C-alpha positions, 0 to 999 in steps of 0.5 A: 581330416582325412577320411573324416568328412565327405561330400554327399550332395551336388547341383549346379544352374544352367551355365553360360548366358542365363540373363532370366535369374539373377546371382541370388536366385542362382545361388539360391537354385543351387542350394536347394538342388545340392540338398534335395540331391543328398536325399535331406532337408533343409531342415536337416541342413546346420551350416551355409558358406557363401562367396559374394558376388561381383555382379550384386553384392550383398553385404552380408551374403550368406545371411541374406542366402540363408533369409531368402530360403528361410534358413536359420544355420547355427554356422553362416558365413562369406569366404572371399580368396577370389578363385581359391575360395571354393577349397578354402571354404571345404576346409573351413566347413570340415573345421566347423564341423570338427569343432561342433559348429554344426553337422551338415554344411551347404557351400554355394556361389553363383554369380552373373558376370555375363549377364548382370555386368556390365563392360564398364564394370567388368573392365574396373574390376579387371584393372583394379587388382593390381597395387594401386601405387605400383601397378595399377597406373601402368595400366595393366589387368588381369589378363597382362599379369597373366601374361607375365606369368607365360612369358617367364616360362617360355623364357626360363624352359623354352615353353611354346605357345603351342603348348600352352595352346593344348591346355584348351585344346585338351579342355574343349576335347571334355567339354564337346562331351558335356552336355551342359558346357557352354562352349562345346564346338572342338578346337585345334591349336592352330585355332587358339594360335589364330585366335583374337590377341588379348595380351601378348603371348595370350590370345583369347582361346587362352583365357577363360571364358565370362559367364554366368552360373552358379554351384553348392556342394553339401559337406557332412561326417563320414560316418553320416555320409554312410546313410545317405543315397549316393557315392560320396566324396571323402577328403583325403587331403588339404592344403594352403599356400598363400605367397604374396597379394600382389604380382610385383612379390612375387619371387619367381613367376615360374613357381607358386605357393601351390609347391606348399598347399599341394604338399600339405595336401600329399602328406594329410592323404598319405599319397604321391602324384602317382596315386592320382589319376583325375586332375580337376586344377584351375584353368583360368588362363593356360600357362596357369595350368603348367606352372600347376603340373610342374608345383604339384609334382605332376611334372618336372620343372619345365616338362609340363609344356611337353607333357600336355603335347602327350595328350594324356589329359584328353579323353582316353589319355592315362590322366585325365584333367578338367574333364567338365571342360573346365573354367576355358570351355564349361563356365567361369562366373567368377569365384564360383569357377572352381565349384564345377571342379567339386561337382564334376568330382562328385558326379565321376565318382558316383559314374555319372558323366556318360561319354566323358566318365573316366574309368576308374575314377577313384582320386581326384587332385583338385587345385585352385588359387586366387589372385594373381596366382596368389592364395593357393588351395589343394584338395585331394579327394576320394571315392574311398577312404 
């Protein structure tokens, strides 16, 4: 796959609280915007991949979006591996082009967890991720499961709550430079530490946002990408890792199948962690970023907390991370959350990011996960092949 496929178009809808548009309408906006950004017409698109919406589920989601837009794609499917869906869909789209099933594919996802989902429905979703016999009866919600991961890392490595808080502060420092971000007011470690408790040791500022919003990208062959107007993002490496579905089956809460997906992606790309100059990591909760930094080889085991305290991931740092603000500060509309890491990376490669522009943004490591650190997907993108 290395260097054979490229992301050539992107679009983001408004994010945060967007009550005037349904998840379907946001998805359609994103598709149309990405195709237009790529300099293509709808007639030049012959593939569509989407992820279903929690707030407005549709039985045949991708087909419904295609119908809404008058598209008749040769390749059409809905994908769902939780939060890792975004990058899994990129790999599936590339595989479909490789197999001759399509030549230009749009990947689009949107949801409205803030405006179109009731609090009661949200609590049902939050509490239903556990095993129905061995986890759900104990009443844990998603934040509580991630709190187990945080506590395990603290117990094993001496990681502190203040070190986890640095993840949220870093994300907000980038979001303050992003006019599209849902939350832009700068925060401090003390702000995180004093915010409302959610699931010990996690506070509300350790937890990602609840948002409306959608985004889309266009994927095609590298050969075709060279004829289009914008700087593309080339796929250099990709990998997946699937360890379990339920957290009770995790053999070690301080590491994950990101070790597998990351190793595969680096091997395909022919790169090492030291070759990466920008990170886009899945920050649904602050401790997940620490685990990813270690699993992906950016830090040694037990050193991610101290690494965050160097401030190297903030603006001006040597390894910028989640330069749009991530899901902790930019937006998190559920499964589409990692789509914004893709659109941000493409914007950085094009030099479109203004005050948050990263110098020498040439290679980016993107990682997403689904479930409770269950399914992992790692993507390495580059400005050049």
